[in-house]
N, C-alpha and C positions, 0 to 999 in steps of 0.2 A: 575310957570309953572303948572297950574293945569291940563293940558292935557298930561303931561308927562307920558310915558309908563313905567311901573315898571316891571323889569324881575327878578324874584327871582333867586338866585344862590346857595341855599342850600337844601339839602335833595331831597326828591322826587318831589318837586315842581319846579325842573330845567326845564326851557323852552328853546328851542333852536330857536334863530332868524332865519327868513327864509334865510338869506344870509348864514349862517352856514348850514343849512339843504340841501342846494343845492350843497354842496361840494361832491366830489368823496368818496366813501367808505374809501380808503386808507388815503386820506387827513383828513377825519373826525376822523379816528382811531389815526392818529398822533396828531391831535388837542386834542382829549380826553386824549391821554397819557400825553401830555404837561400839561393839566389841572390838571390831577391827581398828577403830579410831583410837581406843584406849591402848590397845596393844602397840600401835605405832608410836603413841606418846610415851609409853613406858619404855620402849626399845630405843628411843630417840631417832626413829626412822622417819623424819619429816624435814622439810626445808623451810628456811626463812630467807628473805631477801637481804640486802646489804644493810638495811636499816632495822632488821629485826622483825619485820612484819611477817605474820604467818597466815596466809589467806585462808587455809583450811580451819585453823582455830577461830579466825575471825568469823567465817561463815557459819560453822557448826556450833560454836559456843556463844561468842559475844552476840552476834546478830540474833541468834535464838533467844537470848535473854531480853534484848532490847525490842524486838519486833512486837511482842504483844503490847508494850507500852506504846509504841508507835501507832498501832492499829486501834487501840481502845481507849488511850488516856489522853494524848495530845490531839489537838485539832491541827491537822497537817493538810496543807492545800498547795499543790504544785501546779503551776501554769507555765506555759511556754516551753514545755519539755521538748516539743518537736524541733526546737532550735538548738538543742544540746547535742553535740555529736556522740553517737553511740559506740564508736570504736577508738577514738583518740582522746586526748586530754582536753580539758576546758576549764575556764576560770569562772566559777559560780559565785555571784555576788548577791547576798540577800538583802 
């Protein structure tokens, strides 16, 4: 393929193909956020706590997968949340 177009993906040489350039600004921002997330993961530039919990992975990946099930599949009702502290820990018993 001598006529293949090469698109650099590192550093300041990053070029945006015309299909991506036509996206709405909000979609482009989400796409760039996803790209930065993938770059951090591949480079190993993320932190975990002493137990191996990664809050960014939990919020961006796991909760994004589970949230649609929570909203549309399960019948979830929460009452008494005004009694749960917002800043400190609490023991929640169901």
